[in-house]
C-alpha positions in Angstrom: -91.4 -26.9 -96.8 -93.3 -26.8 -93.3 -95.1 -23.8 -92.3 -94.5 -23.8 -88.6 -92.0 -22.2 -86.6 -89.7 -24.6 -84.9 -89.5 -24.5 -81.1 -85.9 -24.8 -80.4 -82.7 -24.2 -82.3 -81.5 -26.8 -84.7 -78.2 -28.6 -83.9 -76.2 -26.8 -86.5 -76.6 -23.3 -85.1 -73.7 -21.8 -83.9 -75.2 -19.1 -81.9 -77.6 -20.1 -78.7 -80.3 -17.3 -78.1 -80.5 -16.2 -74.6 -83.8 -17.1 -72.7 -86.8 -15.5 -73.5 -88.7 -13.7 -70.8 -92.5 -13.6 -70.6 -94.4 -11.4 -72.5 -98.1 -11.1 -73.9 -97.2 -12.4 -76.9 -95.6 -15.6 -75.6 -92.4 -17.4 -76.7 -92.9 -16.2 -80.2 -94.2 -19.1 -81.7 -97.8 -18.1 -81.1 -97.0 -14.7 -82.8 -95.6 -16.3 -85.8 -98.6 -18.6 -86.3 -100.9 -15.8 -85.9 -98.9 -13.8 -88.4 -99.0 -16.6 -91.1 -102.9 -16.9 -90.5 -103.6 -13.2 -90.6 -101.5 -12.7 -93.7 -103.3 -15.2 -95.3 -106.4 -13.4 -94.6 -104.5 -10.3 -96.0 -103.3 -12.4 -99.1 -106.8 -13.4 -100.1 -108.2 -9.7 -99.7 -105.5 -8.2 -101.8 -105.6 -10.9 -104.7 -109.5 -10.3 -105.0 -109.5 -6.9 -104.6 -107.4 -3.9 -105.8 -106.2 -2.7 -109.1 -105.7 -4.4 -112.6 -102.3 -5.0 -113.7 -100.0 -2.1 -114.3 -98.3 -1.4 -117.7 -95.1 -2.9 -116.2 -97.0 -6.1 -114.6 -98.8 -6.9 -117.8 -95.3 -7.6 -119.3 -94.9 -10.6 -117.1 -98.7 -11.7 -117.5 -98.9 -11.2 -121.4 -95.5 -13.1 -121.9 -96.6 -16.1 -119.6 -100.0 -16.0 -121.6 -98.1 -16.0 -124.9 -95.8 -18.9 -123.6 -99.1 -21.2 -123.1 -100.7 -20.1 -126.4 -97.7 -20.6 -128.5 -95.9 -23.8 -126.6 -92.4 -21.5 -126.7 -91.2 -21.4 -123.0 -87.3 -21.1 -123.8 -87.6 -17.8 -125.7 -90.0 -15.3 -124.3 -92.1 -13.1 -126.5 -93.8 -9.8 -125.4 -96.3 -9.2 -128.0 -94.5 -9.7 -131.4 -90.9 -9.5 -130.5 -88.6 -11.6 -128.3 -88.3 -10.3 -124.7 -84.7 -11.0 -123.5 -84.0 -8.2 -121.4 -85.1 -10.1 -118.2 -84.6 -13.7 -117.6 -87.8 -15.9 -117.8 -88.1 -17.2 -114.1 -91.3 -14.8 -113.4 -93.0 -15.5 -116.6 -92.7 -19.3 -116.1 -94.0 -19.0 -112.7 -97.0 -16.9 -113.9 -97.7 -19.3 -116.7 -97.8 -22.3 -114.3 -100.1 -20.6 -112.1 -102.1 -19.7 -115.4 -102.3 -23.6 -116.1 -103.6 -24.3 -112.5 -106.0 -21.6 -111.8 -109.2 -20.8 -113.9 -109.2 -19.1 -117.2 -110.4 -15.7 -117.9 -114.3 -16.3 -117.6 -115.0 -13.8 -120.4 -112.1 -14.2 -123.0 -111.4 -18.0 -121.9 -107.5 -17.1 -122.2 -105.0 -18.6 -119.5 -103.3 -16.2 -117.2 -105.7 -13.8 -115.4 -104.6 -10.8 -113.1 -104.9 -13.2 -110.1 -102.8 -15.9 -111.6 -100.1 -13.1 -112.5 -100.0 -12.1 -108.9 -100.2 -15.4 -107.2 -96.3 -16.2 -107.6 -95.6 -12.9 -105.7 -98.0 -13.5 -103.0 -96.5 -17.2 -102.5 -93.0 -15.6 -102.4 -94.1 -13.4 -99.8 -95.1 -16.4 -97.5 -91.8 -18.0 -98.4 -89.9 -14.6 -97.1 -92.0 -14.2 -93.8 -91.3 -17.9 -93.2 -87.6 -17.4 -93.7 -87.3 -14.5 -91.9 -88.9 -16.5 -88.7 -86.9 -19.7 -89.4 -83.2 -17.7 -89.8 -84.3 -15.5 -86.7 -84.9 -18.6 -84.5 -81.5 -20.0 -85.1 -79.8 -16.4 -84.9 -81.7 -15.2 -81.8 -84.4 -17.5 -80.5 -88.1 -18.2 -81.3 -89.3 -14.9 -79.6 -87.4 -12.5 -81.6 -88.0 -14.9 -84.7 -91.8 -14.1 -84.1 -91.2 -10.4 -83.7 -89.2 -10.3 -87.0 -92.0 -12.2 -88.9 -94.5 -10.1 -87.6 -92.4 -6.9 -88.7 -91.8 -8.3 -92.1 -95.2 -9.0 -92.6 -96.6 -5.9 -91.7 -93.7 -3.9 -93.7 -94.7 -1.4 -96.4 -92.0 -2.9 -98.6 -93.6 -6.5 -98.4 -97.1 -5.3 -98.8 -96.3 -3.2 -101.8 -94.6 -6.0 -103.8 -96.2 -8.7 -102.5 -99.3 -8.0 -104.8 -97.1 -6.6 -107.6 -96.7 -9.3 -110.7 -93.2 -8.1 -111.1 -90.2 -10.2 -110.2 -89.3 -8.5 -107.0 -90.8 -10.2 -104.3 -89.6 -13.5 -105.9 -86.0 -12.4 -106.2 -86.2 -11.4 -102.5 -87.4 -14.6 -101.4 -84.4 -16.5 -103.4 -81.8 -14.0 -101.9 -83.3 -14.4 -98.5 -83.0 -18.2 -98.9 -79.4 -18.1 -100.3 -78.4 -15.9 -97.3 -80.0 -18.6 -94.8 -78.4 -21.6 -96.4 -75.1 -19.7 -96.4 -75.6 -18.8 -92.5 -76.8 -22.7 -91.9 -73.6 -24.1 -93.7 -71.1 -21.9 -91.9 -72.9 -22.9 -88.7 -73.3 -26.5 -89.2 -71.7 -28.9 -87.0 -71.4 -31.7 -89.4 -70.1 -32.1 -92.7 -72.9 -33.8 -94.2 -75.2 -31.0 -92.9 -72.9 -28.2 -94.1 -72.7 -30.0 -97.8 -76.5 -30.0 -97.7 -76.9 -26.4 -96.9 -74.2 -25.3 -99.5 -75.8 -27.3 -102.4 -79.2 -25.6 -101.5 -76.9 -22.1 -101.3 -75.9 -22.5 -104.8 -79.2 -23.4 -105.9 -81.0 -20.7 -104.6 -78.3 -18.3 -105.9 -78.6 -20.0 -109.4 -82.5 -19.5 -109.3 -82.0 -16.0 -108.3 -79.8 -15.3 -111.2 -82.7 -16.8 -113.4 -85.0 -14.4 -111.5 -83.3 -11.1 -112.2 -79.5 -11.6 -113.0 -76.9 -10.0 -112.4 -78.6 -8.5 -109.3 -78.0 -11.6 -107.0 -74.3 -11.1 -107.6 -74.4 -7.4 -106.0 -77.1 -8.3 -103.4 -75.8 -11.9 -102.2 -72.4 -12.4 -103.3 -70.8 -9.2 -102.3 -72.0 -9.1 -98.8 -71.2 -12.6 -98.3 -67.7 -12.2 -99.5 -67.4 -9.1 -97.5 -68.7 -10.8 -94.4 -66.3 -14.0 -94.6 -63.6 -11.7 -94.9 -64.1 -9.2 -92.3 -65.8 -11.3 -89.8 -62.8 -12.0 -87.6 -61.3 -8.5 -88.0 -64.4 -7.3 -86.7 -64.5 -9.4 -84.0 -61.0 -8.4 -82.7 -62.1 -4.7 -83.1 -65.3 -5.2 -81.1 -63.5 -6.9 -78.2 -60.5 -4.3 -78.2 -62.1 -1.2 -79.3 -60.1 1.6 -81.1 -56.9 0.2 -79.5 -57.3 -2.8 -81.6 -57.9 -0.9 -84.8 -54.4 -1.5 -86.1 -54.2 -5.1 -85.3 -57.9 -5.9 -86.8 -56.8 -3.9 -90.1 -53.6 -5.9 -90.2 -55.3 -9.2 -89.5 -57.8 -8.2 -92.4 -54.8 -7.9 -94.7 -52.9 -11.1 -93.6 -55.8 -13.5 -93.8 -57.4 -12.3 -97.0 -55.4 -15.3 -99.0 -56.1 -17.7 -96.0 -59.9 -16.9 -96.2 -60.0 -17.2 -99.8 -58.5 -20.6 -99.6 -61.0 -21.8 -97.0 -64.0 -20.5 -99.3 -62.7 -22.7 -102.0 -62.4 -25.8 -99.9 -64.7 -25.3 -97.0 -67.4 -23.5 -98.9 -67.1 -25.7 -102.2 -66.7 -22.8 -104.5 -64.6 -25.1 -106.8 -67.7 -27.2 -107.3 -70.4 -24.7 -106.3 -69.8 -22.4 -109.2 -70.6 -24.8 -111.8 -73.8 -26.0 -109.9 -74.6 -22.1 -109.8 -74.0 -21.6 -113.4 -76.0 -24.8 -114.2 -79.5 -22.8 -113.2 -79.1 -20.2 -115.9 -76.3 -20.5 -118.5 -77.7 -23.1 -120.5 -80.9 -21.1 -121.0 -78.8 -18.1 -122.0 -76.5 -20.3 -124.4 -79.8 -21.7 -125.9 -81.4 -18.2 -126.3 -78.2 -16.8 -128.0 -78.3 -19.6 -130.6 -82.2 -18.5 -131.4 -81.4 -14.7 -131.4 -77.8 -13.7 -132.4 -78.1 -10.3 -130.9 -78.9 -11.8 -127.4 -75.1 -11.3 -125.9 -74.9 -7.9 -127.3 -78.3 -6.9 -125.5 -77.4 -8.3 -122.4 -73.9 -6.5 -122.3 -76.0 -3.3 -122.9 -78.9 -4.2 -120.7 -76.4 -5.3 -117.5 -73.1 -4.0 -117.9 -73.7 -0.7 -119.3 -76.7 0.0 -116.6 -73.9 -0.3 -113.7 -71.5 1.8 -116.0 -74.3 4.8 -116.5 -74.2 4.3 -120.1 -78.0 3.3 -120.1 -81.2 5.5 -120.8 -82.2 6.6 -117.3 -79.2 6.7 -115.8 -78.2 9.2 -113.3 -81.5 8.8 -111.3 -80.8 9.7 -107.6 -78.0 10.9 -105.5 -75.6 8.8 -103.6 -77.9 9.1 -100.6 -80.9 7.9 -103.0 -81.4 4.9 -100.8 -81.5 5.9 -97.3 -85.1 7.2 -97.6 -86.1 4.3 -99.4 -84.9 2.2 -96.9 -87.2 4.1 -94.4 -90.1 3.6 -96.6 -89.6 -0.1 -97.0 -89.4 -0.4 -93.2 -92.6 1.6 -92.4 -94.1 1.6 -89.6 -90.9 0.5 -88.0 -88.9 3.4 -89.7 -87.9 5.3 -86.5 -86.3 2.1 -85.1 -84.2 1.8 -88.3 -80.9 4.0 -87.2 -80.7 1.9 -84.0 -81.3 -1.2 -85.9 -78.3 -0.5 -88.3 -75.9 0.7 -85.3 -77.1 -2.5 -83.4 -73.9 -4.6 -84.2 -71.9 -1.7 -82.4 -73.9 -1.1 -79.6 -73.1 -2.6 -76.3 -76.7 -3.1 -75.5 -77.0 -6.0 -78.0 -73.5 -7.4 -77.5 -74.7 -10.9 -77.0 -76.0 -10.9 -80.6 -73.1 -9.3 -82.1 -72.1 -12.3 -84.7 -75.7 -12.6 -86.2 -76.3 -9.0 -86.1 -72.8 -8.3 -88.1 -74.0 -10.9 -90.6 -77.4 -9.2 -91.0 -75.8 -5.8 -91.3 -73.3 -6.8 -94.1 -76.6 -8.2 -96.1 -78.3 -4.9 -95.6 -75.5 -2.3 -96.1 -72.9 -3.7 -98.5 -75.4 -4.3 -101.5 -76.9 -0.8 -100.5 -73.5 1.0 -100.6 -72.9 -0.7 -104.0 -75.9 0.2 -105.6 -75.9 3.7 -104.2 -72.6 4.2 -106.1 -74.5 3.1 -109.2 -75.7 6.1 -111.4 -78.9 3.8 -112.3 -81.2 3.7 -109.0 -84.9 2.0 -108.8 -86.6 1.9 -105.3 -87.2 -1.8 -105.6 -83.5 -2.6 -106.1 -83.1 -2.6 -102.1 -86.2 -4.9 -101.6 -83.8 -8.0 -101.2 -82.5 -6.4 -98.0 -86.0 -6.1 -96.3 -85.7 -9.7 -94.5 -82.3 -8.8 -92.9 -83.7 -5.3 -91.7 -86.8 -6.9 -90.4 -84.5 -8.9 -88.2 -82.1 -6.3 -87.3 -85.4 -4.5 -86.2 -86.8 -7.2 -84.5 -84.0 -7.2 -82.0 -84.0 -3.5 -81.4 -88.1 -3.6 -80.9 -87.8 -6.5 -78.7 -85.8 -4.2 -76.4 -87.6 -1.2 -76.8 -91.2 -3.0 -76.2 -90.3 -5.6 -73.8 -87.1 -4.6 -72.4 -88.6 -2.8 -69.0 -90.6 -0.1 -67.9 -90.8 3.6 -69.0 -87.6 5.1 -67.6 -88.8 8.7 -68.2 -92.4 8.9 -68.6 -92.4 12.8 -69.1 -90.3 11.8 -71.8 -92.3 9.4 -73.2 -95.4 11.5 -73.2 -93.6 14.2 -75.1 -92.3 11.6 -77.5 -96.0 10.3 -78.0 -97.1 13.9 -78.7 -94.7 14.2 -81.3 -95.4 11.0 -83.2 -99.2 11.8 -83.1 -98.5 15.6 -84.4 -96.2 13.8 -87.0 -99.0 11.6 -88.3 -101.9 14.2 -88.4 -99.3 16.7 -90.5 -98.3 13.4 -92.8 -101.9 13.0 -93.4 -102.8 16.8 -94.0 -99.6 16.8 -96.3 -100.6 13.9 -98.3 -104.2 15.3 -98.8 -102.7 18.5 -99.9 -99.9 17.0 -102.1 -102.8 14.5 -103.9 -105.1 17.2 -104.4 -102.5 19.4 -106.0 -100.3 17.0 -107.6 -103.0 14.6 -108.9 -106.3 16.4 -109.3 -107.7 13.8 -111.9 -107.6 11.4 -109.2 -108.6 13.5 -106.3 -112.0 14.6 -108.3 -113.2 10.6 -107.9 -115.9 10.2 -105.2 -114.1 6.9 -104.1 -111.1 8.6 -103.7 -112.5 11.4 -101.6 -114.2 9.1 -99.2 -111.6 6.4 -99.1 -108.3 8.2 -98.6 -109.8 10.3 -95.4 -110.8 6.6 -94.3 -107.4 5.5 -94.6 -105.7 8.3 -92.8 -108.4 8.1 -90.1 -107.4 4.5 -89.6 -104.1 5.4 -89.3 -104.3 8.1 -86.7 -106.5 5.8 -84.7 -104.2 3.1 -84.8 -101.2 5.1 -83.9 -102.9 6.7 -81.2 -104.0 3.6 -79.9 -100.4 2.1 -79.9 -99.1 5.2 -78.4 -101.5 5.1 -75.5 -101.1 1.4 -74.8 -97.2 1.9 -74.7 -97.8 4.4 -72.0 -100.1 2.1 -70.0 -97.4 -0.6 -70.3 -99.4 -2.9 -72.5 -96.4 -3.3 -74.5 -97.7 -6.1 -76.4 -100.8 -4.6 -77.5 -98.8 -1.6 -78.8 -96.7 -3.6 -80.8 -99.5 -5.3 -82.6 -101.5 -2.1 -83.0 -98.6 -0.6 -85.0 -98.2 -3.6 -87.4 -102.1 -3.9 -87.7 -102.5 -0.4 -88.4 -99.8 -0.6 -91.2 -101.6 -3.5 -92.7 -105.4 -2.1 -92.6 -104.1 1.3 -93.9 -102.5 -0.5 -96.9 -105.5 -2.8 -97.8 -108.0 0.2 -97.5 -105.7 2.4 -100.0 -105.1 -0.8 -102.1 -108.8 -1.5 -102.8 -109.7 2.2 -102.9 -106.7 4.1 -104.6 -104.9 1.5 -106.0 -107.6 1.1 -109.1 -107.1 4.9 -109.7 -103.3 4.4 -109.7 -102.9 1.5 -112.1 -105.2 3.1 -114.4 -106.5 0.9 -117.7 -109.1 3.1 -118.5 -106.8 4.7 -121.5 -105.8 1.3 -123.0 -109.4 0.3 -122.8 -110.3 3.5 -124.6 -108.2 2.6 -127.3 -110.0 -0.6 -127.6 -113.4 1.1 -127.5 -112.4 3.7 -130.0 -111.0 1.0 -132.5 -114.5 -0.6 -132.2 -116.2 2.6 -132.6 -114.4 3.3 -135.8 -115.2 0.2 -137.4 -111.8 -1.3 -137.2 -111.8 -5.3 -137.3 -111.1 -7.0 -134.1 -108.0 -8.9 -135.9 -106.3 -5.7 -137.1 -103.1 -5.0 -135.6 -102.5 -1.8 -133.6 -98.9 -0.8 -134.0 -97.2 1.2 -131.2 -94.9 4.0 -131.9 -93.4 4.4 -128.7 -90.5 2.2 -127.4 -92.4 -0.1 -125.1 -96.2 -0.8 -126.2 -98.9 -0.9 -123.6 -99.7 -4.6 -123.4 -102.8 -3.9 -121.5 -104.7 -3.2 -124.9 -104.2 -6.9 -125.9 -104.2 -8.2 -122.3 -107.5 -6.8 -121.3 -108.9 -5.8 -124.6 -108.2 -8.5 -127.0 -106.9 -6.0 -129.6 -103.5 -7.3 -131.3 -100.6 -5.1 -130.6 -97.3 -4.9 -132.6 -94.1 -2.8 -132.3 -92.8 -0.9 -135.3 -89.3 -1.4 -134.4 -87.6 -3.5 -131.8 -85.8 -1.2 -129.8 -83.6 -3.5 -128.0 -82.6 -5.4 -131.2 -81.7 -2.0 -132.5 -79.5 -1.1 -129.6 -77.8 -4.5 -129.4 -76.9 -4.7 -133.1 -75.6 -1.0 -133.2 -74.3 -0.8 -129.7 -73.4 3.0 -128.6 -74.1 4.2 -132.2 -77.9 4.2 -131.3 -79.0 6.9 -128.7 -82.7 7.9 -128.2 -82.8 10.5 -130.7 -81.7 8.1 -133.3 -84.2 5.4 -132.2 -86.8 8.2 -132.5 -85.7 9.0 -136.1 -85.8 5.0 -137.0 -89.2 4.8 -135.5 -90.5 7.8 -137.4 -89.1 6.6 -140.7 -90.9 3.4 -140.1 -94.4 5.2 -139.3 -93.6 7.0 -142.8 -93.2 3.8 -144.6 -96.5 2.2 -143.1 -98.4 5.2 -143.6 -97.4 5.5 -147.4 -98.3 2.0 -148.3 -101.6 1.1 -149.6 -102.8 -1.2 -146.9 -104.7 0.5 -144.0 -102.5 0.8 -141.1 -103.3 2.0 -137.3 -100.7 3.4 -135.4 -101.1 4.8 -131.8 -98.5 7.5 -130.6 -98.6 10.6 -128.5 -100.0 14.1 -129.5 -96.5 15.7 -129.4 -94.9 13.1 -131.4 -97.7 13.2 -133.8 -97.4 17.1 -134.1 -93.7 16.8 -134.9 -94.2 14.0 -137.4 -96.8 16.0 -139.4 -94.4 19.1 -139.1 -91.1 17.5 -140.6 -92.5 14.6 -142.4 -96.2 15.3 -143.4 -97.2 11.8 -144.1 -100.6 10.8 -145.4 -102.2 10.2 -142.1 -105.2 11.5 -140.1 -106.3 11.5 -136.5 -108.5 8.5 -136.1 -109.4 9.5 -132.2 -107.8 10.5 -129.2 -107.3 9.2 -125.8 -107.2 11.7 -122.8 -104.5 11.0 -120.2 -103.3 12.9 -117.5 -104.8 16.4 -117.1 -108.4 17.1 -118.8 -108.1 18.5 -122.1 -105.7 18.2 -125.0 -102.1 18.0 -123.9 -99.0 16.7 -125.4 -99.2 13.3 -123.3 -102.5 12.2 -124.7 -102.8 9.0 -127.1 -103.6 9.5 -130.6 -104.5 6.8 -132.9 -103.8 7.6 -136.5 -104.4 5.9 -139.8 -104.1 6.0 -143.6 -107.3 4.6 -144.0 -109.9 7.2 -146.0 -112.8 8.2 -143.7 -116.0 6.2 -143.7 -118.1 7.5 -146.4 -115.3 8.7 -148.9 -114.3 6.6 -152.1 -112.2 3.6 -151.0 -113.2 4.2 -147.2 -114.2 1.1 -145.0 -117.4 0.5 -143.3 -118.1 -0.7 -139.9 
C-alpha cells in the first residue's frame, strides 16, 4: 500500500474538489507527508516508552503468546481456558508480530509488550493514510492533508494507537470498508466498481473477524441509511422545507428500487457469501471443538445489545456526546459545526461527501446510544469520518479569510486561555483528591505540571499566531500541542495508571513464601490478571470458566450464582490434601470464612488502591501448613 498522498483525484471520483487557495501549508501533500514523518517519530517514542500492558491488553498478548507456544491458533486460549468471547484477529496479529520481533530478553518468550502494541500502531498509520486518501477524492488534496493532521493529533487516535486491544485495528478496517464503498459508488467503469466492491466485502469480513458483530452497527447500518436516504436528502436540500413532503414521499417510493439496486449494482447477492467467508468458517470450526460456543456468542453479543448482560445500563442516552468531544480533542470546539456542515450553506459545494461522512458518524452513534451497554471506545471507528468533517470546517476557520471581528476574536482567545488554565487546575485538584496514591509519586509531581505547562504554552502560541494572521502556524501549534502533551503524559503518568506493581508483588510474595515456581496460582475472580503469568512467569488458572457456565446454563446463571459456584469450588480445593494457592479480594475472603469456614490461612496480601487494609486488596490464601509446623513445606 503506497504511503503517499496522490496529487490529483482518481478517475473514479464522482466529486471534483474546488481549487485550493494558497496557504502556508501548501496544497496539502506536504502537510500529509510531514504528518506521516512526524507520526513515525511519535510511534517510536510511544512504543519504547510508556507503561506495561494493562489488565485488558495482556489478554491479547498472553493469548498470542500461547498460540505460538502450543501451536493452537484456531481455538484461542487465555491461561487455561478457551477464550471465545472475542474473535481471534487481534491475537493473530500480535502472534505474527511476536514471531517477527525479538523475544523477551529475560524470559526468552515470544510476544513482548512491544509486539503486542505494534498491530495497533500500524493500524493507526493505515487510518491516517485512509483519511488522506479518501479526503483527497472527497474534497481535494488540501483538505485531505488537513484531515490527516487532525486525525493524527486527535486524542482518540493517540490513546488507542498504543493500546494492545483491537479497537484501532477495528477502526482501520471500518474506515477501509467505508472508503471502498464510496470508491465503488463513484467508480466510472464496471471493472473499477467490481474491484472496490470486492475489497469492501473483504474489509467488512475482516472487521467482523476483529470484533464482530460491531461492524454491522458501525458500517452496514450507516451505509444502508445513506444509500436509501441520499436522494431524498438532495431534494430536501435543494427545495428546503417546502420540499420536505416530496422528499418523504421519495424516501417511501424508492425503498424497493434502491434495495433492488443494492442487490444488483452493489453485488449484495455475491458479496454476502464473500463477507461470510472471512469469519464464518472459523466460527463453525470452533463450535465443533467447543460445543457451548454458539450459546456463548448469543449471550455475549445479542444479550449485550438487549441489556441482559453484566454491566448493562452504563450511560444515559447522551453518553456518547462528551465521548465524541473527547476523542476529537484538541479540535472539539469545531465538532458542532462539523456535524451541522452537511446542512449549512457555507459548505454547499461539499454537501454530498459531507452527507456520506455524516451518516458514518451519526447513524452508528445513534444506534449505540439506544443500547443500554455502552463503552467509550465503541465510538472510535467514527473518528476517521469526524476528522474529515472537522477538516472542512477547520479549513474555512483557519484559511478562509481574515478576522472579521478582531475584538470578538480577542475575547474568544481570552476565554480559551482561561478555560485551559481552569482545566489544568481542575485536573490537578481532581487527581490529587481522587487518586492520592498516584499523586504522591515524585515522577507524577513533576511530570504532570510539565504537561499542563506545555498545554498552556501551546494553546497560547496558537491563539496569538491566529490573531497575528499566521493561520498555518496556529493550526500546526494546536495539533503539535496535543501530541507533545500526550507523549509527556504517556511516558510520565502512563506507568502509574497501568500499574503492574500488584501482579509483580504476587510473584514476589509467592517466591518469598517458598512456593515452587511451577505451582499454579488459582484466581477466584471471574477474570484472572494475566500479568502474573505474562510478566512474572507464574502459572495462573481459573477455578471455573464463567463464560462456559453462562453459556451452558443461560439466564439461570447470574452474578450471585456464579459467586456461589466459585465459593463452592474454592472450598473443595482447600479441603483436598494437595496444597493449593488461591488469590481473591479481602472482602471475598472474609465472606468465605464467615459462611463456609474452609481450612485456609492468609499467606500474604497485596495492597491495592488506598494505602492500608481495605476490601479491594488481594489476598493469597492456602491450605498448606505454615513453614516449621509438621507437614509444612520449606523454601
